[in-house]
Steps between C-alpha positions, in 0.01 A plus 500: 500500500440175314132478403345198333221551251193279520257442215208741489256209532655396832490858627132530406422169673677615816302825499175304452584280797581795726181681398295184552645462847429866580141461380447177692491278193779267617278192486431547127871532421579184699226310319665579167852402608417127481367529148747443216313542170295806404288589198621789285310784670621450858844386377586821317411701810703273730797538266466878500422531129278767347253276315431132424614538138858533625479144635350366180775668297764351733361153419481568125859625495629202696611706798256307721489135398206261500600207717724710724348830608170459315243228452224488243171389656282520188234242434594233244314652204560868589705711261590780740741423783405547864831572663583469867822639642723372779584830670824392666635342181395805296679732742817291476486494121427872467786589735759303300748689286377520136796301362426219746133487395603417142666178618179376670 
């Protein structure tokens, strides 16, 4: 049997959607499907990560890139970034082979 592996984040998202449907929360899921950019806290959950620091570290390391998967919405004089994440672009980037990520 030829099985294809899917990223853990996609599996978690699929489970969330099934549970939401079972619990009658379909409307809330549909409302979020039109949205593209999320602040750090909801983004790490949507990507199936354990905590928001994993997203921040992915930005610091260059795995997730500002201007591609991430945007910085800080106020002009603010020192700390206020990241927002494009979930679909993050999922694509995180699912790439590591050697391909180095080229981007």
